VOPAGU-2260 file (C-alpha; in pm, 1 decimal, decimal comma):
REM VOPAGU-2260
SITE   aa  ch    i         X         Y         Z
SITE  MET   A    0    -180,8    1204,1    1827,8
SITE  SER   A    1     116,1    1052,5    1713,0
SITE  SER   A    2     245,3    1195,2    1359,9
SITE  ALA   A    3     452,4     875,4    1297,9
SITE  PRO   A    4     269,0     556,1    1125,5
SITE  VAL   A    5     240,2     267,6    1326,6
SITE  ILE   A    6     239,3     -98,4    1176,1
SITE  SER   A    7     -77,8    -343,1    1283,5
SITE  ASN   A    8    -112,8    -648,2    1257,6
SITE  ALA   A    9    -453,5    -805,3    1193,1
SITE  SER   A   10    -579,1    -937,8    1520,9
SITE  PRO   A   11    -650,0    -600,2    1657,6
SITE  LEU   A   12    -807,3    -473,7    1381,1
SITE  ILE   A   13   -1066,8    -719,9    1362,2
SITE  ALA   A   14   -1134,2    -718,9    1726,2
SITE  LEU   A   15   -1163,0    -302,5    1686,8
SITE  GLU   A   16   -1367,3    -382,1    1401,3
SITE  GLN   A   17   -1582,2    -607,9    1579,7
SITE  ILE   A   18   -1637,5    -384,2    1848,2
SITE  GLY   A   19   -1704,3     -80,0    1661,7
SITE  HIS   A   20   -1390,9      90,2    1757,7
SITE  LEU   A   21   -1141,4      43,1    1419,1
SITE  ASP   A   22   -1152,2     428,9    1427,9
SITE  SER   A   23   -1015,0     495,2    1764,9
SITE  LEU   A   24    -688,8     416,5    1598,1
SITE  LYS   A   25    -715,0     707,2    1376,6
SITE  ASP   A   26    -773,4     910,1    1651,8
SITE  LEU   A   27    -445,7     825,1    1788,3
SITE  PHE   A   28    -244,5     803,7    1524,2
SITE  SER   A   29    -224,9     992,4    1207,5
SITE  ALA   A   30    -187,5     699,2     945,1
SITE  VAL   A   31    -220,8     276,9    1033,6
SITE  LEU   A   32      37,5     121,2     798,3
SITE  ILE   A   33     -57,6    -284,4     721,3
SITE  PRO   A   34     192,1    -521,5     543,2
SITE  PRO   A   35      26,9    -753,9     278,9
SITE  ALA   A   36      19,8   -1068,9     463,6
SITE  VAL   A   37    -222,1    -839,9     663,6
SITE  ALA   A   38    -445,2    -685,7     408,8
SITE  ARG   A   39    -504,4   -1032,7     237,0
SITE  GLU   A   40    -609,5   -1179,4     658,1
SITE  ILE   A   41    -814,6    -949,3     704,0
SITE  ALA   A   42   -1025,0    -858,0     398,1
SITE  PRO   A   43   -1308,3   -1063,4     458,2
SITE  THR   A   44   -1447,8    -873,7     792,2
SITE  VAL   A   45   -1259,5    -495,8     759,6
SITE  ARG   A   46   -1371,5    -267,1     497,0
SITE  LEU   A   47   -1009,8     -66,6     549,3
SITE  PRO   A   48   -1091,1     336,2     570,4
SITE  ALA   A   49    -862,2     561,6     381,6
SITE  TRP   A   50    -601,8     637,9     652,1
SITE  VAL   A   51    -518,8     241,4     639,3
SITE  SER   A   52    -290,3     249,9     374,1
SITE  GLU   A   53    -105,4     -91,0     262,0
SITE  ARG   A   54     294,8    -113,9     238,7
SITE  ALA   A   55     474,1    -440,0     141,7
SITE  PRO   A   56     807,2    -466,2     362,6
SITE  ALA   A   57    1162,6    -434,8     115,9
SITE  GLN   A   58    1268,3    -775,4     268,4
SITE  PRO   A   59    1130,0   -1016,8     501,1
SITE  ILE   A   60    1217,1   -1027,5     870,4
SITE  GLY   A   61    1590,4   -1206,8     920,3
SITE  PRO   A   62    1642,0   -1528,6    1102,8
SITE  GLN   A   63    1425,5   -1865,0     964,7
SITE  ILE   A   64    1325,0   -1901,5    1324,9
SITE  LEU   A   65    1116,9   -1613,4    1378,9
SITE  ARG   A   66     951,3   -1690,6    1034,8
SITE  THR   A   67     864,7   -2009,7    1153,1
SITE  ALA   A   68     752,7   -1906,5    1516,3
SITE  LEU   A   69     546,9   -1596,1    1410,4
SITE  GLY   A   70     268,8   -1600,0    1150,3
SITE  PRO   A   71     243,7   -1424,9     799,1
SITE  GLY   A   72      89,7   -1123,8     928,1
SITE  GLU   A   73     318,6   -1105,5    1306,7
SITE  SER   A   74     631,9   -1149,2    1055,3
SITE  GLU   A   75     575,5    -945,6     798,2
SITE  ALA   A   76     412,5    -663,6    1051,3
SITE  ILE   A   77     758,9    -617,8    1284,0
SITE  SER   A   78    1005,7    -638,4     902,8
SITE  LEU   A   79     761,4    -344,2     839,3
SITE  ALA   A   80     783,9    -191,7    1155,9
SITE  LEU   A   81    1139,8    -226,3    1156,7
SITE  GLU   A   82    1241,5    -115,9     871,8
SITE  ILE   A   83    1074,5     245,1     842,8
SITE  GLY   A   84    1145,3     281,5    1237,4
SITE  ALA   A   85     818,6     265,4    1363,2
SITE  GLN   A   86     766,4     417,2    1673,3
SITE  TRP   A   87     408,9     162,9    1731,0
SITE  VAL   A   88     342,0    -169,6    1637,0
SITE  ILE   A   89      28,8    -298,7    1691,3
SITE  LEU   A   90      16,7    -683,2    1837,3
SITE  ASP   A   91    -151,2    -979,5    1958,6
């Protein structure tokens, strides 16, 4: 198990919940962080366990082209990962 938190985008969390394996992330990582855009996206389908925490990035991702090419969840997840120096980011 990695002690560093992992940052996740919405689709992997939704998919793991749908197949009943969301808890497998807990076996691999001590903590999972999600940005607010991901929390909003998964709210209708995923009930967050205690080991998943929401954390907003201090600054959004840089260049405008990245913000237009990525969705809000992806953009915030990458921003948060860069900001905290995450070793792992789960994206679809």
